[in-house]
N, C-alpha and C positions, 0 to 999 in steps of 0.2 A: 504494500500500500504506500502510495506517495501522495503528497499534497499537490493539487493542481494550482498553477499560478492564477488561473482565471476564476476560480471559485474557492470558497473557504472549506468545502467538504473534501474529504479524501477520495482519491480515485483508485479503484482497484486495478492494478496492473498485473495481477496473477495471470498465468497462462490459461487461456480459454481454448477449448478444442472445437474444431470445426465439426459440423454435423456429419460430414462424410468421414468414415473411419480410416480410409487409406491415405488421407492427406498427411504429409510429413512436415509442413512448414509452420506448425503452430508456434514453435519457439521464436522463429524469425518474426512472425506477426506480433508476438508479445513484445519483442524488442522494438519493433516499429511503434507499437502503441505506447511503450514507455517513453520513446522520443516525443511522440505526439502529446502525451500527458505532461511532459516537462515544459511544454509551451511552444513547441515547434508547430507549424501549420502542416496540413496534409501535403501541400505542395513541397514544402521543405523536406519532409520525410520521404516523399517520392523521389526527389533529387538524390537524397542520401542513399537510397536503395536502388536507384536507377529503374524506377517503375513508373507507371502511369498513376496519377492521383486518384482517378476514378476506381482503379483496381484496388488501391489501398483502402479507399472508403468502403468498397464492397466487402473486402476482407474483414474490416472492423464490424460492419453491419452483420455479416454472417456469423461472427463469433459473439455478437451481443455486447461489444464494447460501447460504452456511452460516448457520444460525440458532442463537441461544442457546436453551437449553431453556426451556420455559414455566415460569412460577411455579407451584409445586405447593402445594396447600392441605393443611394438616394434617388428618388424619382418623383415626377409630377404627372398627374393625370389631367389631361385636357380633352374634353369631349369624349371620354372613354378611351382615349389613346394614351398609352403609357410612354413617357419620355424619361429615359434614364440619364443620370449624371455621367458624362463621359470625360470628366476632368476639366479643370480650369473654370468650373462653374457652368459650362454649357450642358443643355439637356437635349438629347437626341432620341428619336424614335428608333426602335430596333428594325430588323430586316422586315420586309424587302426594301422599303423606301429610304430609310436612314436620313430623314429630314430633321432639321433642328426645330425646337419648339417655337422659337421666335419667328421662323419662316412659316410654320404652320399657322400661327395666330395671324400673321400679316396677310397671308393668302386668304384665310377665312374671312377677314374683314374688308380687305382692300383689293383683292384679286392678285394675280401673279406679280412677282417681283420683276421689274424691267431688267433687260440685259445690261450688265455693267454696274448694277447697284447691289448693295447689301443691306440687310436689316440690322440695326444697331439699337442697343438699350440706352435710353436717355440718362438714367441714373447710374450707369455702369454696373448695375447688379444683374448679372446674367441669369439669375434665377427668377427675376421679376418679369414675367412675360405677358403683362397686361397690355392691351392695345395702346393705351395712352402712354406707355413707356417705350414704345417702339417707333422708330422713324427710319427713313431710307437715306443713305448717302452713297455717292458714287465711289467705286473702288479706287478711282484716281485720287480723290480727295480724302479718302479714309485715313491714311497715315497722318496727314496734317490735322484733321479734326479729332482723331482719337488720341493724339499725343501732341497737343499744341506747343508745349515747351520744348519738344524735341529731346527729351531726356532718354538716354540709352546707356549701354555699358561703356561707351566712349566719352560720355559727357561728365565733366567734373561737377561737384555740387554747386559751384558758383556759376554754372552755365557755360563756362569756357570749354572749348574742345580740347581733349587731350589725346595724345597718340600713344599707341602701345610702345613704340620705340623710345619715347621720352621716359616712360616708366621703367623700361628695361635699363636705359642708360643711367637713371637715377639709382637704381638698385646696384648696378655695377660700381658706380662711384662710391656708394655707401660701403660696399664690401671692401673696396680698395682702401678707403680711409680707416676702416676697422683693422685691416691687415697691417697698415702702416703704424697704427697705434700700438700693436703688439710688439 
């Protein structure tokens, strides 16, 4: 018995036997479950044992090992259509259409998006897909409008442009000075 990191109750990691009497991999499965119970995910255990994650899940299920609930993806339901969070705050419908939630709402209220335009959120909250929060901008003007101060990885906090070569040169000079001081 070991303590599970995700719950306060102990988890039984004793060897459980498969219902099929001729299977010989019960000890291996018990070792897999011990790794899983110590906090690793099923995918991490699968990589460790060079197996498919669904095969490991099935082994645990066949032997009656208790499983943690699967990670749930955030989603929005609009008109009965489920839009899942695909990262960076965007919500997209699953297959076969794979359209974004803001595009669906815009098309529903205003018709198709014209060629060369994109749908943008006014308040920059990509999860807020109300029609009042959406507007169209041209793809050509999108970089200027979305980032009016033009800050990026090459812009210094005071707004001046900096070059990668200047940074490298400053680091070399600092290293040279430190070497001279020794």
